C-alpha positions in Angstrom: -30.2 -14.0 50.1 -27.6 -16.8 49.5 -29.3 -20.1 50.3 -26.1 -22.0 50.1 -24.8 -19.8 53.0 -27.9 -20.6 54.9 -27.3 -24.4 54.3 -23.8 -24.0 55.6 -24.9 -22.3 58.8 -27.7 -24.8 59.2 -25.3 -27.7 59.0 -22.8 -26.1 61.3 -25.5 -25.2 63.9 -26.9 -28.9 63.6 -23.5 -30.4 64.0 -23.0 -28.4 67.1 -26.3 -29.4 68.5 -25.2 -33.1 68.1 -21.8 -32.5 69.7 -23.4 -30.8 72.7 -25.7 -33.8 73.2 -23.8 -36.8 71.9 -20.2 -35.9 71.4 -19.2 -39.5 70.8 -21.7 -39.9 67.9 -20.9 -36.5 66.2 -19.0 -38.0 63.3 -21.8 -40.7 62.4 -24.5 -38.1 62.9 -22.9 -35.8 60.4 -24.1 -38.2 57.7 -27.7 -38.0 59.1 -27.6 -34.2 59.1 -26.3 -34.0 55.5 -28.8 -36.6 54.4 -31.7 -34.6 55.9 -30.5 -31.3 54.6 -30.1 -33.0 51.0 -33.5 -34.5 51.0 -35.1 -31.3 52.3 -33.0 -28.8 50.5 -35.5 -27.8 47.7 -38.5 -27.4 50.0 -36.4 -25.5 52.5 -35.0 -23.3 49.8 -38.6 -22.6 48.3 -40.0 -21.9 51.8 -37.1 -19.6 52.7 -37.6 -17.6 49.5 -41.3 -17.3 50.3 -40.5 -16.2 53.9 -37.8 -13.7 52.7 -40.3 -12.2 50.2 -43.1 -11.9 52.8 -45.3 -14.3 51.1 -45.5 -16.6 54.1 -45.3 -15.7 57.8 -42.7 -17.2 60.2 -45.5 -19.2 61.6 -46.2 -20.7 58.2 -42.6 -21.4 57.7 -42.3 -23.2 61.1 -45.3 -25.3 60.2 -43.8 -26.2 56.9 -40.4 -27.2 58.5 -42.1 -29.3 61.1 -43.8 -31.2 58.2 -40.3 -32.5 57.4 -39.7 -34.0 60.8 -40.2 -37.6 59.5 -37.3 -37.1 57.1 -35.1 -36.8 60.3 -34.1 -40.5 60.5 -31.2 -40.2 63.0 -29.9 -43.5 62.1 -26.7 -43.1 64.1 -28.6 -42.2 67.2 -31.1 -45.1 66.7 -28.2 -47.7 66.2 -26.6 -46.3 69.4 -29.8 -47.3 71.3 -31.2 -43.8 72.0 -34.8 -44.2 73.0 -37.6 -43.0 70.6 -38.8 -40.5 73.1 -35.2 -39.0 73.3 -35.1 -39.0 69.6 -38.5 -37.2 69.3 -37.3 -34.5 71.6 -34.1 -34.1 69.7 -35.9 -33.8 66.4 -37.9 -31.0 67.9 -34.6 -29.3 68.9 -33.4 -29.7 65.2 -36.5 -28.1 63.8 -36.2 -25.3 66.4 -32.5 -24.8 65.4 -33.5 -24.6 61.6 -36.2 -22.1 62.3 -34.1 -19.9 64.4 -31.1 -20.0 62.0 -33.3 -18.9 59.1 -35.1 -16.4 61.1 -31.9 -14.9 62.2 -30.6 -14.7 58.6 -33.7 -13.8 56.7 -35.7 -11.6 59.1 -33.0 -9.6 60.7 
């Protein structure tokens, strides 16, 4: 398992998600995505290795990733006036994308 490849896939998938929802903010949001992945990299790597080794379940992994939700600052969207409710829903989509990407790579 190459975690750097997983990170690349996560970044691409998250940027695509931003582009689908807020095309005009995709460039600014790229910084937010990169910052989140940088801040969460070590934890995500550790948890992904545990998942790949069968030391934790997918449910455990999902719970752990959800614990990182507060690190998703989404500064660009906040500056653009996106409501807190919309940001909350979008953060949930981001978490779902992370879990789905890892699941597809690690548990396939």
